[in-house]
C-alpha positions as CSV (number, residue, x, y, z in Angstrom):
1,M,-0.2,0.3,-0.2
2,E,2.9,2.6,1.3
3,I,4.9,1.9,-1.7
4,Q,2.1,1.8,-4.4
5,W,1.4,5.8,-3.0
6,L,5.0,6.4,-3.2
7,L,5.1,5.2,-7.3
8,D,1.8,7.2,-7.6
9,G,3.1,10.2,-6.2
10,L,6.4,9.8,-8.2
11,I,4.8,9.4,-10.7
12,K,2.1,12.2,-10.8
13,G,5.4,14.0,-10.4
14,L,7.0,13.1,-13.4
15,Q,3.8,14.1,-14.6
16,Q,3.9,17.4,-13.6
17,M,7.2,18.2,-13.9
18,S,8.3,21.6,-15.7
19,L,11.5,21.3,-18.2
20,L,13.4,23.8,-15.0
21,E,12.5,21.6,-12.5
22,G,13.9,18.4,-14.3
23,I,17.4,20.0,-14.8
24,A,17.2,21.7,-11.2
25,V,16.6,18.4,-10.2
26,F,19.5,16.8,-12.3
27,F,22.1,18.8,-11.8
28,G,21.6,19.3,-7.7
29,I,21.9,15.6,-7.9
30,A,25.3,15.6,-9.6
31,S,26.5,18.8,-6.8
32,V,25.9,15.9,-4.2
33,F,27.2,13.5,-5.9
34,Y,30.6,15.7,-6.4
35,S,30.2,17.0,-2.8
36,I,30.4,13.4,-1.4
37,K,33.3,13.0,-3.9
38,E,35.5,16.5,-2.7
39,N,35.2,17.0,-6.0
40,I,35.7,21.0,-6.9
41,W,32.6,20.3,-9.8
42,V,30.0,20.8,-6.8
43,Y,30.2,24.1,-7.1
44,P,28.8,25.0,-10.8
45,T,26.7,21.8,-10.9
46,G,25.3,23.7,-7.9
47,I,25.0,26.7,-9.2
48,I,23.1,25.8,-12.2
49,S,20.5,24.1,-9.6
50,T,20.4,26.9,-7.1
51,L,19.7,29.6,-9.7
52,I,16.9,27.6,-11.2
53,Y,15.6,26.8,-7.6
54,V,15.4,31.0,-7.1
55,W,12.4,31.4,-9.8
56,I,10.6,27.9,-8.5
57,C,10.5,28.9,-4.9
58,F,9.8,32.3,-6.0
59,Q,6.8,31.3,-7.8
60,Y,5.6,28.5,-5.1
61,K,5.8,31.4,-2.4
62,L,8.6,29.6,-0.7
63,Y,10.1,32.9,-0.1
64,A,13.2,31.9,2.3
65,D,14.0,28.9,0.5
66,M,14.0,31.4,-2.7
67,G,16.6,33.4,-0.4
68,I,18.4,30.4,0.7
69,N,19.3,29.4,-3.1
70,A,20.5,32.5,-3.4
71,Y,22.5,31.8,-0.9
72,Y,23.4,29.2,-1.9
73,F,24.4,30.6,-5.3
74,S,26.6,33.4,-2.9
75,M,28.5,30.3,-1.4
76,S,29.3,28.5,-3.8
77,I,31.3,31.1,-5.2
78,Y,32.9,31.7,-1.4
79,G,34.0,28.0,-1.2
80,W,34.9,27.1,-4.8
81,Y,37.7,29.7,-4.2
82,V,38.8,28.2,-0.3
83,W,38.3,25.3,-1.9
84,T,40.6,25.6,-5.0
85,H,43.0,27.8,-3.2
86,P,44.3,26.0,0.3
87,K,46.8,26.8,3.3
88,E,50.3,27.5,2.0
89,G,52.2,23.8,2.2
90,E,48.6,22.1,1.6
91,T,47.6,20.8,-1.8
92,V,43.8,20.7,-0.7
93,L,41.7,21.9,1.8
94,P,41.6,18.8,4.0
95,V,38.4,17.5,5.7
96,T,38.5,18.8,9.7
97,W,35.9,18.2,12.5
98,L,34.5,21.0,14.1
99,K,36.1,22.7,17.5
100,P,33.6,23.0,20.2
101,S,33.5,26.7,19.7
102,G,32.6,26.1,16.4
103,W,29.7,23.8,17.0
104,F,28.4,26.6,19.3
105,F,29.0,29.4,16.7
106,S,26.6,27.0,14.1
107,I,24.3,26.4,16.4
108,V,24.0,30.1,17.5
109,L,23.8,30.9,13.0
110,F,20.5,28.0,13.7
111,L,18.8,29.5,16.0
112,F,19.3,33.5,14.6
113,S,18.4,32.5,10.9
114,Y,15.6,30.8,12.0
115,L,14.2,33.6,14.2
116,V,14.6,36.3,11.7
117,L,13.3,33.7,8.6
118,Y,10.3,32.8,10.9
119,L,9.3,36.7,11.6
120,I,10.1,38.1,8.4
121,L,7.9,35.2,6.9
122,S,5.3,35.9,8.8
123,Q,4.6,39.4,9.7
124,F,6.3,40.7,5.5
125,T,4.9,37.8,3.8
126,D,1.8,35.5,2.7
127,S,3.5,32.6,3.4
128,D,1.5,29.4,4.7
129,V,4.4,27.3,6.2
130,P,6.3,30.1,7.8
131,Y,7.7,27.4,10.4
132,W,8.8,25.0,8.1
133,D,10.4,27.2,5.5
134,S,12.4,29.4,8.1
135,F,13.8,25.9,9.4
136,T,15.1,24.1,6.4
137,T,16.4,27.9,5.0
138,A,18.6,28.2,8.6
139,S,19.8,24.1,9.2
140,A,20.7,24.7,5.2
141,F,22.9,28.1,5.9
142,V,24.9,26.4,8.3
143,G,24.9,23.1,6.4
144,M,26.2,25.4,3.3
145,W,28.6,27.4,5.4
146,L,30.1,24.4,7.0
147,M,30.5,22.3,3.3
148,A,32.8,25.8,2.2
149,K,34.8,25.0,5.0
150,K,35.1,21.5,4.5
151,K,33.7,20.2,7.9
152,V,32.3,16.7,8.4
153,E,29.7,18.5,10.4
154,N,27.9,20.1,7.5
155,W,26.4,17.3,6.3
156,I,25.1,16.4,9.5
157,F,22.5,19.6,8.7
158,W,21.7,18.7,5.5
159,I,20.7,14.9,7.1
160,I,17.9,17.0,8.9
161,T,17.3,19.8,6.0
162,D,16.5,17.1,3.8
163,L,14.4,14.7,6.2
164,V,12.3,18.2,6.7
165,S,11.8,19.3,2.7
166,I,10.6,15.9,2.2
167,P,7.4,16.6,3.4
168,L,7.1,20.6,2.7
169,Y,7.8,20.1,-1.0
170,F,5.2,17.1,-1.5
171,Y,3.2,20.0,0.1
172,K,3.8,22.4,-1.8
173,G,2.8,20.2,-4.9
174,L,6.6,19.8,-6.2
175,I,6.7,16.1,-5.9
176,L,9.4,15.4,-7.9
177,T,11.5,17.6,-5.6
178,S,10.3,15.8,-2.3
179,F,11.3,12.7,-4.1
180,Q,15.0,14.5,-4.5
181,F,15.3,15.3,-0.9
182,T,14.4,11.7,-0.2
183,F,17.5,10.7,-2.3
184,F,19.8,13.4,-1.2
185,T,19.2,12.2,2.3
186,V,20.6,8.9,1.6
187,L,23.1,11.1,-0.8
188,A,23.8,13.0,2.7
189,I,24.2,9.9,4.9
190,M,26.7,8.4,2.7
191,G,28.6,12.0,2.2
192,L,28.9,11.9,6.2
193,L,30.8,8.2,6.6
194,A,32.9,9.2,3.3
195,W,33.9,11.9,4.7
196,I,34.6,10.4,8.6
197,K,37.0,8.3,6.5
198,S,38.1,10.9,4.7
199,E,39.0,12.7,7.4
200,R,40.8,10.4,9.1
201,S,43.4,10.0,5.8
202,Y,43.7,13.5,6.6
203,A,44.6,13.2,10.3
204,A,46.5,10.2,9.9
């Protein structure tokens, strides 16, 4: 019964999918794949996907997600630079864990972002999902920042973002994008395991 429901949802999503959404989904998946591999192509593929989603989110009144995709674009430029300009004596930027101070900053950044976004969405827009739109945006905001710094914990924030985004996009009628986030959750778990292994190799 549940499998049939998922299949029906996927078929419905494919039928309703626009060309733009399809392109955004393709490049979004490619970006996550390259991120797992620590490949610089994570950024150009991500830039294409995020620019398209800025427009899609605007059309569906997901204003916070529209803003976060614009933020993704700017952070992709920043991350592209950081990844290709490691410290002197290093050939690549190594994967590392956050220090306690880094965790503190990340949590404060998440809470502050969530509060500001919620107040803006609830008071100044016609968003009908201000709680959830603000939550996924704040979580992704931190995740993107940590990814640019090549911190293992970026995957934890992406997993949280993906899990909440699945029902959010399904509710908004973006069925294929909802399934994309289901796939992203699996990829994020794989990414977390891969970067833990990578950090150990750098530390050895």
